VEXVEXMI-658641 format. One line per 10 residues: number of its first residue (from 1); for each residue x, y, z of N, C-alpha, C, O, CB. Coordinates in nm, 3 decimals. Glycine has a CB too. Example, Ala and Ser with C-alpha at 12.3 -4.5 7.8 and 13.67 -1.06 7.14 Angstrom:
BEGIN
1 = 1.319/-0.569/0.780/1.230/-0.450/0.780/1.320/-0.330/0.780/1.424/-0.332/0.846/1.131/-0.447/0.905; 1.285/-0.225/0.708/1.367/-0.106/0.714/1.290/0.003/0.787/1.341/0.114/0.804/1.408/-0.060/0.572 $
//
This chain:
BEGIN
1 = -15.763/-10.862/-6.567/-15.779/-10.725/-6.609/-15.893/-10.663/-6.530/-15.993/-10.729/-6.501/-15.806/-10.716/-6.762; -15.878/-10.538/-6.497/-15.981/-10.469/-6.421/-16.101/-10.442/-6.511/-16.087/-10.418/-6.631/-15.927/-10.338/-6.361; -16.219/-10.446/-6.451/-16.339/-10.422/-6.528/-16.387/-10.280/-6.507/-16.365/-10.220/-6.401/-16.449/-10.522/-6.489; -16.452/-10.227/-6.605/-16.506/-10.092/-6.597/-16.647/-10.100/-6.542/-16.729/-10.180/-6.587/-16.505/-10.023/-6.736; -16.674/-10.016/-6.444/-16.809/-10.010/-6.389/-16.895/-9.928/-6.482/-16.857/-9.818/-6.523/-16.809/-9.952/-6.246; -17.009/-9.980/-6.516/-17.101/-9.912/-6.606/-17.180/-9.806/-6.530/-17.218/-9.827/-6.414/-17.197/-10.012/-6.672; -17.203/-9.694/-6.594/-17.288/-9.591/-6.536/-17.388/-9.550/-6.644/-17.359/-9.562/-6.763/-17.204/-9.468/-6.485; -17.504/-9.502/-6.602/-17.604/-9.460/-6.700/-17.547/-9.352/-6.792/-17.471/-9.265/-6.749/-17.730/-9.409/-6.630; -17.585/-9.359/-6.917/-17.536/-9.264/-7.016/-17.571/-9.122/-6.974/-17.684/-9.093/-6.936/-17.594/-9.294/-7.155; -17.471/-9.034/-6.983/-17.492/-8.894/-6.951/-17.469/-8.858/-6.806/-17.470/-8.740/-6.771/-17.628/-8.856/-6.990 $
11 = -17.449/-8.959/-6.720/-17.424/-8.930/-6.579/-17.276/-8.932/-6.553/-17.204/-9.021/-6.599/-17.496/-9.030/-6.488; -17.228/-8.833/-6.478/-17.090/-8.829/-6.435/-17.077/-8.906/-6.306/-17.172/-8.913/-6.228/-17.041/-8.684/-6.418; -16.961/-8.963/-6.283/-16.937/-9.038/-6.161/-16.823/-8.972/-6.084/-16.720/-8.939/-6.143/-16.904/-9.185/-6.191; -16.843/-8.952/-5.954/-16.736/-8.899/-5.871/-16.636/-9.008/-5.834/-16.523/-8.979/-5.794/-16.794/-8.834/-5.745; -16.679/-9.133/-5.847/-16.591/-9.244/-5.815/-16.492/-9.264/-5.929/-16.524/-9.241/-6.045/-16.672/-9.373/-5.789; -16.373/-9.309/-5.893/-16.274/-9.340/-5.994/-16.308/-9.475/-6.054/-16.323/-9.573/-5.982/-16.131/-9.340/-5.936; -16.319/-9.480/-6.185/-16.348/-9.606/-6.251/-16.221/-9.688/-6.259/-16.112/-9.634/-6.279/-16.408/-9.583/-6.392; -16.235/-9.818/-6.243/-16.120/-9.907/-6.246/-16.103/-9.961/-6.388/-16.171/-10.056/-6.427/-16.136/-10.022/-6.144; -16.013/-9.901/-6.462/-15.984/-9.941/-6.599/-15.833/-9.937/-6.614/-15.768/-9.843/-6.567/-16.055/-9.849/-6.704; -15.775/-10.038/-6.679/-15.629/-10.034/-6.694/-15.588/-9.931/-6.799/-15.671/-9.882/-6.875/-15.576/-10.174/-6.732 $
21 = -15.459/-9.900/-6.801/-15.406/-9.795/-6.887/-15.431/-9.825/-7.035/-15.470/-9.736/-7.112/-15.256/-9.777/-6.862; -15.409/-9.949/-7.074/-15.428/-9.987/-7.215/-15.574/-9.967/-7.258/-15.600/-9.922/-7.369/-15.385/-10.133/-7.238; -15.667/-10.000/-7.170/-15.808/-9.982/-7.202/-15.841/-9.834/-7.215/-15.920/-9.795/-7.301/-15.896/-10.046/-7.094; -15.782/-9.752/-7.129/-15.802/-9.608/-7.138/-15.756/-9.555/-7.274/-15.825/-9.476/-7.337/-15.726/-9.535/-7.024; -15.639/-9.601/-7.318/-15.589/-9.557/-7.449/-15.679/-9.605/-7.562/-15.703/-9.531/-7.658/-15.447/-9.607/-7.471; -15.728/-9.728/-7.552/-15.819/-9.780/-7.655/-15.946/-9.696/-7.662/-15.996/-9.666/-7.771/-15.854/-9.928/-7.626; -15.999/-9.659/-7.546/-16.119/-9.574/-7.543/-16.091/-9.439/-7.607/-16.173/-9.387/-7.682/-16.167/-9.554/-7.398; -15.974/-9.383/-7.579/-15.937/-9.255/-7.641/-15.928/-9.269/-7.793/-15.975/-9.181/-7.866/-15.803/-9.206/-7.585; -15.869/-9.377/-7.839/-15.858/-9.398/-7.984/-15.995/-9.409/-8.049/-16.017/-9.354/-8.157/-15.775/-9.524/-8.013; -16.087/-9.481/-7.985/-16.223/-9.493/-8.040/-16.293/-9.358/-8.042/-16.365/-9.326/-8.137/-16.305/-9.594/-7.957 $
31 = -16.273/-9.278/-7.936/-16.334/-9.145/-7.933/-16.281/-9.057/-8.046/-16.357/-8.986/-8.112/-16.308/-9.077/-7.798; -16.151/-9.063/-8.068/-16.091/-8.983/-8.176/-16.148/-9.027/-8.310/-16.181/-8.942/-8.394/-15.936/-8.998/-8.175; -16.161/-9.157/-8.332/-16.218/-9.205/-8.458/-16.361/-9.155/-8.477/-16.398/-9.112/-8.586/-16.217/-9.359/-8.463; -16.440/-9.159/-8.369/-16.578/-9.110/-8.378/-16.581/-8.961/-8.408/-16.661/-8.915/-8.489/-16.654/-9.138/-8.247; -16.494/-8.885/-8.342/-16.491/-8.741/-8.365/-16.446/-8.708/-8.507/-16.501/-8.619/-8.572/-16.400/-8.673/-8.264; -16.346/-8.781/-8.555/-16.294/-8.756/-8.689/-16.390/-8.801/-8.799/-16.379/-8.754/-8.912/-16.161/-8.825/-8.707; -16.482/-8.889/-8.767/-16.575/-8.939/-8.868/-16.667/-8.829/-8.919/-16.715/-8.836/-9.032/-16.658/-9.053/-8.812; -16.692/-8.728/-8.836/-16.780/-8.618/-8.876/-16.927/-8.655/-8.872/-17.011/-8.576/-8.916/-16.745/-8.573/-9.014; -16.960/-8.773/-8.820/-17.099/-8.818/-8.818/-17.172/-8.783/-8.689/-17.293/-8.804/-8.679/-17.104/-8.967/-8.839; -17.101/-8.730/-8.590/-17.164/-8.698/-8.462/-17.228/-8.561/-8.466/-17.180/-8.470/-8.534/-17.061/-8.704/-8.349 $
41 = -17.338/-8.547/-8.394/-17.401/-8.416/-8.381/-17.311/-8.328/-8.294/-17.214/-8.376/-8.234/-17.545/-8.428/-8.319; -17.343/-8.202/-8.287/-17.266/-8.110/-8.204/-17.269/-8.155/-8.058/-17.165/-8.157/-7.992/-17.321/-7.967/-8.217; -17.386/-8.191/-8.010/-17.399/-8.234/-7.871/-17.320/-8.362/-7.845/-17.251/-8.372/-7.743/-17.547/-8.257/-7.836; -17.328/-8.458/-7.936/-17.254/-8.583/-7.920/-17.103/-8.559/-7.930/-17.025/-8.622/-7.860/-17.298/-8.686/-8.026; -17.064/-8.466/-8.017/-16.922/-8.432/-8.029/-16.869/-8.370/-7.900/-16.760/-8.402/-7.855/-16.901/-8.336/-8.147; -16.948/-8.280/-7.842/-16.907/-8.219/-7.715/-16.897/-8.322/-7.603/-16.805/-8.318/-7.522/-17.005/-8.108/-7.675; -16.993/-8.414/-7.599/-16.990/-8.518/-7.497/-16.868/-8.608/-7.517/-16.801/-8.645/-7.420/-17.120/-8.602/-7.500; -16.837/-8.642/-7.641/-16.720/-8.725/-7.671/-16.593/-8.650/-7.636/-16.499/-8.709/-7.582/-16.718/-8.766/-7.819; -16.588/-8.521/-7.665/-16.471/-8.440/-7.631/-16.450/-8.435/-7.480/-16.338/-8.450/-7.431/-16.486/-8.297/-7.686; -16.559/-8.414/-7.405/-16.550/-8.412/-7.259/-16.499/-8.545/-7.205/-16.414/-8.548/-7.116/-16.688/-8.379/-7.198 $
51 = -16.550/-8.655/-7.259/-16.503/-8.787/-7.217/-16.356/-8.804/-7.251/-16.280/-8.862/-7.173/-16.588/-8.898/-7.283; -16.315/-8.755/-7.367/-16.174/-8.762/-7.407/-16.084/-8.685/-7.312/-15.975/-8.731/-7.279/-16.157/-8.709/-7.547; -16.128/-8.569/-7.269/-16.051/-8.490/-7.173/-16.038/-8.566/-7.042/-15.930/-8.571/-6.983/-16.117/-8.351/-7.149; -16.148/-8.625/-6.996/-16.145/-8.703/-6.871/-16.049/-8.821/-6.883/-15.971/-8.848/-6.792/-16.286/-8.752/-6.835; -16.056/-8.892/-6.995/-15.967/-9.007/-7.015/-15.821/-8.963/-7.026/-15.732/-9.031/-6.975/-16.008/-9.084/-7.142; -15.796/-8.851/-7.092/-15.660/-8.799/-7.105/-15.602/-8.764/-6.969/-15.487/-8.795/-6.940/-15.658/-8.678/-7.197; -15.682/-8.699/-6.887/-15.635/-8.664/-6.752/-15.608/-8.789/-6.669/-15.512/-8.794/-6.593/-15.739/-8.574/-6.681; -15.695/-8.889/-6.684/-15.675/-9.015/-6.612/-15.546/-9.083/-6.658/-15.469/-9.132/-6.576/-15.795/-9.109/-6.631; -15.524/-9.085/-6.789/-15.402/-9.147/-6.842/-15.278/-9.073/-6.794/-15.179/-9.136/-6.757/-15.405/-9.150/-6.997; -15.282/-8.941/-6.793/-15.167/-8.863/-6.746/-15.141/-8.888/-6.599/-15.026/-8.898/-6.557/-15.191/-8.713/-6.771 $
61 = -15.248/-8.897/-6.519/-15.233/-8.927/-6.376/-15.166/-9.063/-6.357/-15.078/-9.078/-6.272/-15.371/-8.924/-6.305; -15.208/-9.160/-6.435/-15.149/-9.294/-6.425/-15.001/-9.291/-6.463/-14.919/-9.358/-6.400/-15.225/-9.393/-6.514; -14.967/-9.216/-6.567/-14.828/-9.205/-6.607/-14.745/-9.137/-6.498/-14.633/-9.179/-6.469/-14.816/-9.127/-6.738; -14.800/-9.031/-6.438/-14.730/-8.963/-6.329/-14.708/-9.057/-6.211/-14.600/-9.057/-6.151/-14.810/-8.839/-6.284; -14.811/-9.137/-6.178/-14.796/-9.233/-6.068/-14.691/-9.338/-6.100/-14.613/-9.377/-6.013/-14.931/-9.300/-6.038; -14.689/-9.385/-6.225/-14.591/-9.485/-6.265/-14.450/-9.427/-6.256/-14.357/-9.495/-6.211/-14.619/-9.536/-6.408; -14.433/-9.302/-6.300/-14.302/-9.237/-6.292/-14.257/-9.225/-6.147/-14.140/-9.248/-6.116/-14.306/-9.099/-6.358; -14.349/-9.189/-6.058/-14.316/-9.177/-5.917/-14.272/-9.313/-5.860/-14.177/-9.320/-5.783/-14.435/-9.122/-5.838; -14.341/-9.418/-5.898/-14.304/-9.552/-5.850/-14.166/-9.591/-5.901/-14.087/-9.648/-5.826/-14.408/-9.655/-5.894; -14.138/-9.562/-6.027/-14.006/-9.596/-6.083/-13.898/-9.517/-6.011/-13.794/-9.572/-5.976/-14.002/-9.566/-6.236 $
71 = -13.923/-9.388/-5.988/-13.825/-9.306/-5.917/-13.802/-9.359/-5.776/-13.688/-9.362/-5.728/-13.871/-9.159/-5.911; -13.909/-9.400/-5.710/-13.896/-9.455/-5.575/-13.812/-9.582/-5.577/-13.728/-9.602/-5.490/-14.034/-9.484/-5.515; -13.834/-9.666/-5.675/-13.761/-9.792/-5.684/-13.615/-9.773/-5.723/-13.531/-9.857/-5.689/-13.828/-9.883/-5.783; -13.583/-9.665/-5.793/-13.446/-9.643/-5.838/-13.370/-9.546/-5.749/-13.257/-9.510/-5.780/-13.447/-9.591/-5.980; -13.431/-9.505/-5.640/-13.365/-9.412/-5.550/-13.247/-9.481/-5.482/-13.258/-9.595/-5.437/-13.465/-9.358/-5.444; -13.134/-9.411/-5.478/-13.013/-9.466/-5.418/-13.022/-9.477/-5.267/-13.115/-9.424/-5.206/-12.895/-9.381/-5.456; -12.927/-9.544/-5.208/-12.925/-9.566/-5.063/-12.916/-9.436/-4.985/-12.971/-9.425/-4.875/-12.808/-9.655/-5.025; -12.849/-9.337/-5.040/-12.831/-9.210/-4.971/-12.939/-9.109/-5.008/-12.926/-8.990/-4.977/-12.694/-9.153/-5.003; -13.043/-9.153/-5.072/-13.152/-9.065/-5.107/-13.140/-9.002/-5.244/-13.236/-8.945/-5.294/-13.164/-8.959/-5.006; -13.023/-9.011/-5.306/-13.004/-8.955/-5.440/-13.060/-9.049/-5.545/-13.081/-9.167/-5.520/-12.855/-8.928/-5.466 $
81 = -13.083/-8.995/-5.661/-13.137/-9.075/-5.769/-13.025/-9.144/-5.845/-12.922/-9.084/-5.874/-13.220/-8.988/-5.864; -13.046/-9.266/-5.876/-12.951/-9.343/-5.955/-13.012/-9.364/-6.093/-13.032/-9.477/-6.138/-12.918/-9.480/-5.886; -13.040/-9.253/-6.159/-13.105/-9.260/-6.290/-13.002/-9.276/-6.400/-12.893/-9.219/-6.395/-13.190/-9.136/-6.314; -13.039/-9.355/-6.499/-12.955/-9.374/-6.616/-13.046/-9.375/-6.737/-13.160/-9.421/-6.727/-12.870/-9.506/-6.607; -13.001/-9.325/-6.850/-13.086/-9.327/-6.969/-13.121/-9.469/-7.008/-13.040/-9.561/-6.994/-13.016/-9.255/-7.086; -13.242/-9.486/-7.056/-13.287/-9.617/-7.100/-13.226/-9.645/-7.236/-13.235/-9.563/-7.328/-13.441/-9.625/-7.106; -13.164/-9.759/-7.248/-13.106/-9.800/-7.377/-13.174/-9.928/-7.421/-13.168/-10.030/-7.351/-12.951/-9.820/-7.366; -13.238/-9.923/-7.534/-13.303/-10.042/-7.588/-13.195/-10.143/-7.626/-13.088/-10.104/-7.673/-13.393/-10.008/-7.709; -13.223/-10.271/-7.607/-13.123/-10.372/-7.645/-13.093/-10.365/-7.794/-13.182/-10.347/-7.877/-13.172/-10.512/-7.607; -12.968/-10.379/-7.824/-12.925/-10.376/-7.963/-12.964/-10.506/-8.030/-12.944/-10.614/-7.974/-12.772/-10.352/-7.974 $
91 = -13.020/-10.496/-8.149/-13.056/-10.616/-8.224/-12.935/-10.660/-8.305/-12.866/-10.579/-8.368/-13.180/-10.591/-8.317; -12.911/-10.788/-8.302/-12.803/-10.845/-8.379/-12.857/-10.879/-8.517/-12.944/-10.965/-8.530/-12.743/-10.970/-8.308; -12.805/-10.813/-8.621/-12.853/-10.836/-8.757/-12.830/-10.979/-8.802/-12.901/-11.027/-8.891/-12.784/-10.742/-8.853; -12.733/-11.049/-8.744/-12.702/-11.185/-8.789/-12.810/-11.284/-8.744/-12.818/-11.395/-8.797/-12.565/-11.229/-8.735; -12.895/-11.246/-8.645/-12.998/-11.335/-8.597/-13.121/-11.335/-8.683/-13.210/-11.417/-8.663/-13.036/-11.300/-8.458; -13.129/-11.246/-8.779/-13.248/-11.235/-8.864/-13.243/-11.328/-8.979/-13.336/-11.331/-9.060/-13.264/-11.096/-8.915 $
//
Protein backbone atom coordinates (compact mmCIF):
# COMPACT_ATOMS: atom_id res chain seq x y z
CA UNK A 1 0.00 0.00 0.00
CA UNK A 2 1.24 3.47 -0.76
CA UNK A 3 2.23 5.61 2.17
CA UNK A 4 1.13 9.16 2.77
CA UNK A 5 3.85 11.74 3.03
CA UNK A 6 3.49 13.81 6.16
CA UNK A 7 3.51 17.59 5.94
CA UNK A 8 3.48 20.12 8.75
CA UNK A 9 0.00 20.96 9.96
CA UNK A 10 -1.50 23.91 8.13
CA UNK A 11 0.89 23.77 5.18
CA UNK A 12 -0.40 23.05 1.71
CA UNK A 13 1.64 20.87 -0.60
CA UNK A 14 1.92 21.38 -4.35
CA UNK A 15 3.11 17.80 -4.66
CA UNK A 16 0.58 15.06 -5.18
CA UNK A 17 0.42 12.87 -2.11
CA UNK A 18 0.60 9.16 -2.74
CA UNK A 19 -2.44 7.65 -1.05
CA UNK A 20 -4.61 4.86 -2.40
CA UNK A 21 -8.29 5.41 -3.19
CA UNK A 22 -9.57 3.46 -0.18
CA UNK A 23 -7.42 5.54 2.17
CA UNK A 24 -8.74 8.72 0.59
CA UNK A 25 -12.31 7.59 1.25
CA UNK A 26 -11.45 6.65 4.84
CA UNK A 27 -9.99 10.12 5.39
CA UNK A 28 -13.14 11.68 3.97
CA UNK A 29 -15.30 9.59 6.28
CA UNK A 30 -13.25 10.65 9.32
CA UNK A 31 -13.52 14.30 8.27
CA UNK A 32 -17.29 14.02 7.92
CA UNK A 33 -17.53 12.45 11.39
CA UNK A 34 -15.45 15.27 12.87
CA UNK A 35 -17.54 17.91 11.14
CA UNK A 36 -20.81 16.28 12.18
CA UNK A 37 -19.68 15.99 15.80
CA UNK A 38 -20.09 19.75 16.25
CA UNK A 39 -17.02 19.85 18.49
CA UNK A 40 -14.74 21.70 16.05
CA UNK A 41 -14.18 25.43 16.19
CA UNK A 42 -15.10 27.51 13.18
CA UNK A 43 -11.48 27.65 12.07
CA UNK A 44 -11.00 23.89 12.49
CA UNK A 45 -14.27 23.25 10.66
CA UNK A 46 -13.16 25.39 7.73
CA UNK A 47 -9.79 23.63 7.61
CA UNK A 48 -11.53 20.23 7.70
CA UNK A 49 -13.93 21.34 4.96
CA UNK A 50 -11.03 22.52 2.78
CA UNK A 51 -9.25 19.20 3.28
CA UNK A 52 -12.49 17.39 2.41
CA UNK A 53 -12.80 19.34 -0.83
CA UNK A 54 -9.20 18.48 -1.72
CA UNK A 55 -9.76 14.79 -0.96
CA UNK A 56 -13.03 14.78 -2.93
CA UNK A 57 -11.34 16.27 -5.97
CA UNK A 58 -8.51 13.74 -5.67
CA UNK A 59 -11.00 10.86 -5.43
CA UNK A 60 -12.93 12.14 -8.46
CA UNK A 61 -9.69 12.47 -10.45
CA UNK A 62 -8.79 8.88 -9.58
CA UNK A 63 -12.23 7.67 -10.64
CA UNK A 64 -11.95 9.56 -13.93
CA UNK A 65 -8.51 8.02 -14.55
CA UNK A 66 -9.84 4.54 -13.76
CA UNK A 67 -12.75 5.05 -16.16
CA UNK A 68 -10.35 6.15 -18.89
CA UNK A 69 -8.21 3.05 -18.33
CA UNK A 70 -11.26 0.78 -18.49
CA UNK A 71 -12.43 2.47 -21.69
CA UNK A 72 -8.97 2.08 -23.20
CA UNK A 73 -8.90 -1.61 -22.32
CA UNK A 74 -12.40 -2.24 -23.71
CA UNK A 75 -11.89 -0.34 -26.94
CA UNK A 76 -12.66 -2.47 -29.99
CA UNK A 77 -10.20 -3.28 -32.76
CA UNK A 78 -11.72 -0.67 -35.06
CA UNK A 79 -11.58 2.06 -32.45
CA UNK A 80 -15.22 1.72 -31.40
CA UNK A 81 -16.23 0.96 -27.86
CA UNK A 82 -17.30 -2.53 -26.98
CA UNK A 83 -19.18 -1.49 -23.87
CA UNK A 84 -21.75 -3.69 -22.22
CA UNK A 85 -23.72 -3.09 -19.02
CA UNK A 86 -22.19 -4.64 -15.95
CA UNK A 87 -24.26 -7.51 -14.64
CA UNK A 88 -23.53 -8.79 -11.17
CA UNK A 89 -23.38 -12.58 -10.97
CA UNK A 90 -26.67 -14.11 -10.00
CA UNK A 91 -26.65 -15.79 -6.61
CA UNK A 92 -28.06 -19.26 -6.49
CA UNK A 93 -30.47 -19.45 -3.54
CA UNK A 94 -29.89 -23.22 -3.27
CA UNK A 95 -26.24 -22.63 -2.26
CA UNK A 96 -27.21 -20.84 0.94
